[in-house]
C-alpha positions in Angstrom: 134.0 32.1 60.4 130.3 33.2 59.8 128.6 35.4 62.4 125.4 34.1 63.9 122.2 36.2 63.4 122.1 36.7 67.2 125.4 38.7 67.0 124.1 40.8 64.1 120.8 42.0 65.7 120.9 43.9 69.0 118.7 42.4 71.8 115.2 43.9 71.9 113.5 44.7 75.3 110.5 42.5 76.2 107.0 44.0 75.4 106.3 44.6 79.1 109.4 46.7 79.6 108.8 50.5 80.3 109.8 53.0 77.6 113.3 54.2 77.9 114.0 57.6 79.4 114.6 60.3 76.8 118.2 61.5 76.6 118.8 65.2 77.6 119.2 66.2 74.0 115.8 64.6 73.1 113.8 66.2 75.9 111.6 69.1 74.8 112.7 72.4 76.3 110.0 74.3 78.2 109.0 77.6 76.6 110.5 80.5 78.4 108.1 83.0 79.8 109.2 86.6 79.7 110.2 88.0 83.1 108.2 91.2 82.5 105.0 90.5 80.7 102.8 93.6 81.5 100.7 95.0 78.6 102.0 98.3 77.2 99.0 100.2 78.5 99.9 99.2 82.1 103.4 100.5 81.6 102.0 103.7 80.0 99.9 104.3 83.1 103.0 104.0 85.3 104.9 106.4 83.1 102.0 108.9 83.3 101.9 108.7 87.1 105.7 108.8 87.8 106.6 110.9 84.7 103.8 113.3 85.5 105.2 113.9 89.0 108.7 114.3 87.5 107.3 117.1 85.3 105.4 118.6 88.3 108.7 119.0 90.3 110.0 121.3 87.6 107.5 124.0 88.6 106.7 125.9 91.8 104.6 123.7 94.0 102.1 126.4 95.0 101.5 127.5 91.5 100.9 124.0 90.3 98.5 123.2 93.1 96.6 126.5 92.6 96.2 125.8 88.9 95.6 122.1 88.7 94.6 120.6 92.1 91.0 119.8 92.9 89.0 121.3 95.8 85.2 120.5 96.1 84.4 124.0 97.4 86.0 125.5 94.3 84.1 123.4 91.8 83.0 126.2 89.5 82.6 125.9 85.7 86.1 127.4 85.2 87.6 124.9 87.6 85.9 121.7 86.3 89.1 120.7 84.5 90.8 120.2 87.9 88.7 117.1 88.4 90.9 115.6 85.7 94.2 117.4 86.1 94.5 116.6 89.8 94.7 112.9 88.8 98.2 113.6 87.3 99.5 115.4 90.4 101.1 113.8 93.5 102.3 114.8 96.9 105.7 113.4 96.6 107.9 110.7 95.0 106.7 108.0 97.5 103.1 108.9 96.7 103.7 108.7 93.0 105.7 105.5 93.2 103.1 103.8 95.4 100.3 104.6 93.0 102.5 103.5 90.1 103.1 100.1 91.8 99.4 99.6 92.4 98.5 100.7 88.9 101.0 98.2 87.4 99.6 95.4 89.5 95.9 96.0 88.8 95.9 97.4 85.3 97.2 94.3 83.5 94.0 92.3 83.6 92.0 95.3 82.5 94.4 96.1 79.6 94.3 92.4 78.5 90.5 92.5 78.4 90.4 95.5 76.1 93.3 94.2 73.9 96.4 95.9 72.5 94.7 97.6 69.5 94.2 101.4 69.4 90.4 100.9 70.1 91.1 98.9 73.2 93.8 101.3 74.4 91.3 104.2 74.1 88.8 102.2 76.1 91.4 101.4 78.7 92.6 105.0 79.2 89.0 106.3 79.0 88.0 103.8 81.8 91.0 104.9 83.9 90.2 108.6 83.6 86.5 108.1 84.2 87.2 106.1 87.4 89.4 109.0 88.6 86.9 111.7 87.8 84.0 109.8 89.5 86.2 109.0 92.5 87.0 112.8 92.9 83.3 113.6 92.5 82.5 110.9 95.1 84.9 112.7 97.5 83.1 116.0 96.7 79.7 114.4 97.4 80.9 113.6 100.9 82.7 116.9 101.4 80.7 119.4 99.2 82.4 122.4 101.0 85.8 120.8 101.4 88.7 123.1 101.1 91.5 120.5 101.2 93.2 120.1 97.9 92.9 116.6 96.4 95.7 115.3 94.2 96.8 111.8 93.0 95.8 108.9 90.9 94.6 106.8 93.8 90.9 107.1 92.8 91.6 106.0 89.2 93.9 103.2 90.4 91.2 102.1 92.9 88.9 101.8 89.8 91.4 99.5 88.2 91.5 97.5 91.4 87.7 97.1 91.4 87.7 96.1 87.7 90.5 93.6 88.3 88.6 92.0 91.1 85.7 91.1 88.7 88.2 89.9 86.1 90.2 87.8 88.6 87.0 86.2 89.9 85.8 85.6 86.4 89.1 84.1 85.2 89.7 86.7 82.5 86.0 87.4 81.9 83.9 89.9 83.8 82.6 88.0 86.8 79.6 88.7 89.0 79.8 92.0 90.9 79.0 90.2 94.2 81.5 87.4 93.7 83.6 86.2 96.6 86.7 87.8 95.0 85.0 91.2 94.6 83.5 91.1 98.1 86.8 90.0 99.6 89.0 92.6 97.9 86.4 95.3 98.3 85.9 94.5 102.0 89.6 94.6 102.6 90.0 97.9 100.7 87.2 99.4 102.8 88.8 98.3 106.0 92.2 99.7 105.0 90.6 103.0 104.2 88.7 103.1 107.4 92.0 102.7 109.2 93.3 105.6 107.1 90.3 107.6 108.2 90.9 106.9 111.9 94.6 107.5 111.9 94.7 110.2 109.2 97.0 108.4 106.9 100.1 109.4 108.8 101.5 105.9 108.2 101.0 106.0 104.5 104.0 106.5 102.2 104.1 109.9 100.7 101.2 111.3 102.8 103.4 113.5 105.0 101.2 115.9 106.9 98.5 115.9 104.2 95.3 114.1 104.5 94.3 111.1 102.4 91.1 111.2 100.4 90.0 107.7 101.5 86.5 108.4 100.3 87.8 108.7 96.8 89.5 105.4 97.1 86.3 103.6 98.1 84.3 105.4 95.4 86.9 104.5 92.8 86.7 100.8 93.7 82.9 100.8 93.5 82.9 102.7 90.2 85.5 100.4 88.6 83.7 97.3 89.7 80.4 98.6 88.2 81.7 100.1 85.0 83.9 97.3 83.8 80.9 95.3 82.5 79.5 98.0 80.1 83.1 98.9 79.0 83.8 95.2 78.3 80.9 95.1 75.8 82.6 97.9 73.9 85.9 96.0 73.7 87.0 95.0 70.1 86.8 91.4 69.3 90.2 89.6 69.5 91.9 88.4 66.4 91.2 84.8 65.5 93.9 83.0 63.6 93.1 80.7 60.6 
């Protein structure tokens, strides 16, 4: 018996029928984002902060502070290097870990702006150190005869925070210095540091009985927010594919 043409051809759906759902094997798989996607410069800053304190613990505390901590009253030509070396010292593991966590959070947008090349990395670390130095000098301007030793990367990290505020507000580009994001983050940072000034920082992790240089924190944020624009002009152009 001969088969009819209707039995040889499968039935076709009407034109108005919706497209069939793709089978699981046919569905495109979403690209997997890496769980940890921080630029290497951001990781390097954390290593400098935490690793630097690990090295610090190998030596007598008093000798390290006497040689490398910063005190405004002792800012003689021979002691100028302490404006930089004090950035790599910390008052304890909690102090170093807290600064490392803040650095990891706020350095990523700055590192991405400068790019992964060696020129961009030099700009990034130069920016980081300059913010720390100017933050220490800002503290010295408020306390020109201060005898309290200043240690820690908080001023440099605050500079990264100020820079990140302009980059977040500008969606990856340097936004206005008086944008809502910069004013909001800056205002919140000032309030937090005024609370530290009133209560002496006794509630801050790693502060112990030592004071907290809150003036350096505010100075660092302002410096970072102002300097990110001229530094961005020096950033190498990104590679453009064919």
